[in-house]
C-alpha positions in Angstrom: 0.0 0.0 0.0 1.3 3.5 -0.9 2.5 5.4 2.1 0.3 8.2 3.2 -0.2 10.5 6.2 -2.2 9.4 9.2 -5.4 11.4 8.8 -5.8 10.2 5.2 -6.6 6.8 6.7 -7.9 7.3 10.2 -9.5 10.8 9.9 -9.1 13.8 12.1 -6.8 13.5 15.1 -8.1 15.8 17.9 -10.6 18.6 17.6 -8.6 21.6 16.4 -8.1 22.4 12.7 -4.8 22.1 11.0 -2.9 24.7 9.0 -3.0 24.5 5.2 0.0 22.1 5.0 -0.5 20.4 8.4 3.2 21.0 9.0 5.5 23.0 11.1 6.0 25.3 8.1 2.4 26.5 8.6 4.1 28.9 11.0 5.1 31.7 8.7 8.8 32.0 8.1 9.8 28.5 9.4 11.8 26.3 7.0 13.0 22.7 7.1 15.9 21.1 5.3 17.1 17.5 5.1 20.2 15.6 4.2 19.5 11.9 3.8 22.0 9.0 3.6 20.8 5.5 2.5 24.0 3.8 1.4 23.9 0.0 1.0 22.8 -1.9 4.1 25.1 -0.2 6.6 24.5 3.5 6.4 21.1 5.0 7.1 21.3 8.4 8.8 21.0 12.1 8.1 20.5 15.6 9.3 17.3 17.7 9.6 17.5 21.5 10.0 14.8 23.7 11.4 15.1 27.5 10.9 12.7 29.8 12.7 13.1 32.6 10.1 15.2 33.6 7.1 17.1 36.5 8.8 20.3 36.2 10.8 19.3 34.2 13.8 22.4 35.4 15.7 21.2 39.0 15.4 17.4 38.2 15.5 17.2 35.6 18.3 13.9 33.9 18.9 12.3 33.5 22.3 12.4 29.8 23.2 11.7 27.3 25.9 12.7 23.7 26.6 11.3 20.7 28.4 13.2 17.5 29.3 11.0 14.6 30.4 14.0 12.2 30.5 17.5 13.4 30.0 19.1 10.3 28.5 20.5 12.1 25.5 23.0 14.7 24.1 21.1 17.9 23.5 23.9 20.4 22.7 23.2 24.0 23.7 20.4 23.1 26.1 21.8 24.8 29.2 22.2 28.3 27.6 18.8 27.9 25.9 17.2 27.2 29.4 19.2 30.0 31.0 18.5 32.8 28.5 15.3 31.6 26.9 16.4 32.1 23.3 17.7 30.4 20.2 20.3 32.1 18.1 21.2 29.4 15.5 19.4 26.9 13.2 18.3 23.8 15.1 19.9 20.6 13.8 18.7 17.0 14.4 21.0 14.1 13.7 22.4 10.8 15.1 24.1 10.6 18.5 27.7 10.5 17.4 27.3 13.2 14.8 26.4 15.9 17.4 29.9 17.4 17.4 30.0 17.5 13.6 26.6 19.2 13.5 27.7 21.8 16.1 30.8 22.6 14.0 28.5 23.0 11.0 26.3 25.5 12.8 29.3 27.5 14.0 30.8 27.6 10.5 27.5 28.6 9.0 26.9 31.3 11.5 30.4 32.8 11.1 30.1 32.6 7.3 26.7 34.4 7.2 27.7 37.1 9.8 31.2 38.0 8.7 30.8 41.6 9.6 30.3 40.7 13.3 32.7 40.2 16.1 31.4 36.8 17.2 33.2 35.0 20.0 30.5 32.7 21.3 27.8 30.7 19.4 25.3 28.5 21.2 24.7 25.8 18.6 21.5 23.8 19.2 21.8 20.1 18.1 19.4 17.3 19.1 19.9 13.6 18.5 18.5 10.1 18.6 20.6 6.9 18.3 20.1 5.2 14.9 22.8 2.6 15.6 20.6 -0.4 15.0 19.9 0.4 11.3 23.0 2.6 10.8 26.7 1.8 11.4 26.9 4.9 13.6 30.7 4.5 14.3 31.5 5.2 10.6 30.9 8.9 11.2 29.1 9.2 7.8 27.8 12.8 8.5 30.3 15.5 7.5 30.3 19.2 8.4 29.5 20.1 4.8 26.5 17.8 4.8 25.1 19.4 7.9 25.6 22.9 6.4 23.9 21.7 3.3 20.9 20.6 5.4 20.7 24.2 6.6 21.1 25.7 3.1 18.4 23.2 1.8 15.8 24.5 4.3 12.6 25.8 2.7 9.0 26.5 3.5 6.1 24.6 2.1 5.6 20.8 2.3 8.0 18.9 4.6 9.3 15.5 3.5 8.5 12.9 6.2 9.3 9.3 7.1 12.7 7.7 6.5 14.5 11.0 5.6 17.0 13.3 7.2 17.6 12.7 10.9 14.9 10.0 10.8 16.6 7.9 8.1 17.7 5.2 10.6 15.2 5.6 13.5 12.8 3.1 15.0 9.5 3.8 16.8 7.3 1.2 18.5 9.4 -1.5 16.8 8.4 -0.2 13.4 10.4 2.2 11.1 10.2 5.6 12.7 11.4 8.9 11.2 10.5 12.5 10.7 6.9 13.6 11.1 5.2 17.0 11.3 1.7 18.5 11.9 0.1 21.8 12.9 -2.9 23.2 14.7 -4.7 26.6 14.4 -5.8 27.9 17.8 -8.2 30.8 18.4 -7.4 33.2 21.2 -9.6 36.3 21.7 -10.7 36.0 18.1 -7.1 35.8 16.8 -5.8 32.7 15.0 -2.4 31.5 16.1 -0.6 28.4 14.7 1.4 25.8 16.5 3.6 23.6 14.3 5.5 20.5 15.4 8.3 18.4 13.9 9.4 15.2 15.5 12.3 12.7 15.1 10.8 9.5 16.4 13.0 6.7 17.8 11.4 5.3 20.9 9.3 2.4 22.2 6.1 1.5 23.9 2.7 0.2 22.8 1.5 2.1 19.7 -1.9 3.7 20.1 -3.8 5.0 17.1 -6.9 7.1 17.8 -6.5 6.3 21.5 -6.7 2.6 20.8 -3.8 0.1 21.4 -4.3 -1.4 18.0 -2.4 -3.0 15.1 -3.8 -3.5 11.7 -5.1 -7.1 11.3 -3.0 -7.5 8.1 0.3 -6.9 10.0 2.8 -9.4 8.6 5.5 -8.7 11.2 5.6 -8.5 14.9 7.2 -5.3 16.2 10.2 -5.6 18.5 9.8 -5.1 22.2 12.6 -2.5 22.3 11.5 0.5 24.4 14.7 2.5 24.6 15.6 5.2 22.1 14.8 8.9 22.1 12.5 11.5 20.6 13.2 15.1 19.6 10.1 17.4 19.4 10.5 20.9 17.9 7.5 23.2 18.3 7.1 26.6 16.6 4.3 29.2 17.0 3.5 32.6 15.6 1.9 33.6 18.9 3.5 36.2 21.1 4.6 33.9 23.9 7.3 34.5 26.4 10.2 32.1 27.0 8.6 31.1 30.3 5.4 30.1 28.6 7.3 28.5 25.8 8.8 26.2 28.5 5.2 25.3 29.4 4.2 24.8 25.7 7.2 22.4 25.3 6.0 20.5 28.3 2.5 20.0 26.9 4.0 18.2 23.9 4.8 15.3 26.2 1.0 14.7 26.6 0.9 14.2 22.8 3.8 11.8 23.0 2.0 9.9 25.8 -1.2 9.6 23.6 0.8 7.6 21.1 1.7 5.0 23.7 5.3 6.0 24.4 7.0 4.1 27.2 9.2 7.0 28.5 11.8 4.3 29.4 15.1 4.7 31.3 17.1 4.8 28.0 14.7 7.1 26.1 15.7 10.7 25.9 12.5 12.7 25.7 13.1 16.4 24.7 11.1 19.3 23.4 12.1 22.8 22.3 9.5 25.4 21.6 10.1 28.8 19.9 8.1 31.8 18.9 8.5 33.7 15.6 6.2 36.6 16.6 7.9 40.0 15.9 7.3 41.1 19.5 9.4 38.3 20.8 12.4 38.6 18.4 15.4 39.7 20.4 17.5 42.1 18.4 20.8 43.8 19.5 18.8 47.0 20.3 16.3 45.2 22.5 18.9 43.2 24.3 20.8 46.3 25.6 17.7 48.2 26.7 17.6 48.9 30.5 14.0 47.7 30.5 12.7 45.4 27.7 9.0 44.9 27.4 7.6 42.2 25.2 3.8 42.2 24.6 2.8 38.6 25.1 -0.2 36.4 25.7 -1.2 36.1 29.3 -1.3 32.9 31.3 -5.1 32.9 31.5 -5.7 32.8 27.7 -2.9 30.6 26.5 -4.5 27.2 27.0 -5.6 26.8 23.3 -1.9 26.7 22.4 -1.3 23.9 24.9 -4.0 21.8 23.3 -2.6 22.6 19.9 0.8 21.4 21.0 -0.7 18.1 22.3 -2.7 17.3 19.2 0.0 18.3 16.7 2.7 16.3 18.5 0.5 13.2 18.5 -0.2 13.5 14.8 3.4 14.3 13.9 4.5 11.1 15.6 1.8 9.1 13.7 2.9 10.8 10.5 6.5 9.7 11.1 5.3 6.1 11.2 2.7 6.2 8.4 5.2 7.9 6.0 8.2 5.8 6.9 9.4 3.0 4.6 11.0 -0.4 5.4 14.8 -0.2 5.9 17.2 -3.1 5.6 19.9 -2.0 7.9 23.2 -2.6 9.6 22.1 -5.0 12.4 18.6 -5.9 11.2 15.7 -5.0 9.0 12.9 -2.9 10.3 9.5 -3.0 8.6 7.4 0.0 8.0 4.1 0.1 9.9 1.6 -1.9 7.7 -1.2 0.5 6.7 -3.7 -2.0 5.4 -6.7 -2.1 7.7 -6.3 1.5 9.0 -9.5 3.0 7.6 -11.7 5.6 9.2 -14.7 4.1 7.5 -14.1 0.6 8.5 -13.0 0.4 12.2 -14.0 -3.3 12.3 -10.8 -4.0 10.4 -8.8 -3.1 13.5 -8.1 -5.5 16.4 
């Protein structure tokens, strides 16, 4: 059966409407780029880049928050992000052992694109999951130039999903995982705001689809019982949200992760980064040196619709990563794509 996104088979997920693309790029200005490596049976890995906007991020930092449900991972740049509440570089996702390479790529890219500046410190943000079952991770296949290319490839519009980019060699619920994305449009005081999510799925548990612990009857393989792994969740919004409330928004994505049946196991690093692209929250050099900086932002009492948007979009992004992934014959084993036969919103009796 041809791979397709989750809602094409099971119908709407949650109650909120999606953006026009049902992707993180529904947040205006956000772009995504991939570098994908599928070479023989041993190399299945890549890089995914997320850019909040097209300007210099170093000089137009975005307000950001972070939430760590389980810290078994290597999220570079996380402490400064948490301390200052901002992101100043593209966000790269890759495999565990390629984190230093991706950091070097961000540093080189930032210096190259800001040559007029006296830059002495760059907080490169790099997330990872371990693809060492399908990918011979010790071959260090990712190069600095590849990671830079992922940044330069970034574009708006449709986002490629499944066994691509940083999701090339990942596994979720014993099936082939990968990159997935989704979005929700949230109404606050009559104003529409978008929450977009992109995930790199590589974790275990008991898959739940539509809040049911189901597998299609036509499944030809039994998923592995592996529960360790990791997940990286990147959230973007065009709402004027402070870094404090972006921390809260990132935390809500874990409810979406839980809806899919994630195990949150000891060896699973569960991370979320949220940022806002609203002009009021962009931190320019002028704003940063003001004695008093005032950012007009949504108050606590009206922000709940964004929380629900984060939950629903995260759940659907994870399902999309599975529904769009393809079978990979890898380094240590072969991992089958989730069989789609039987997932039909008009014939729930085919589920068991």
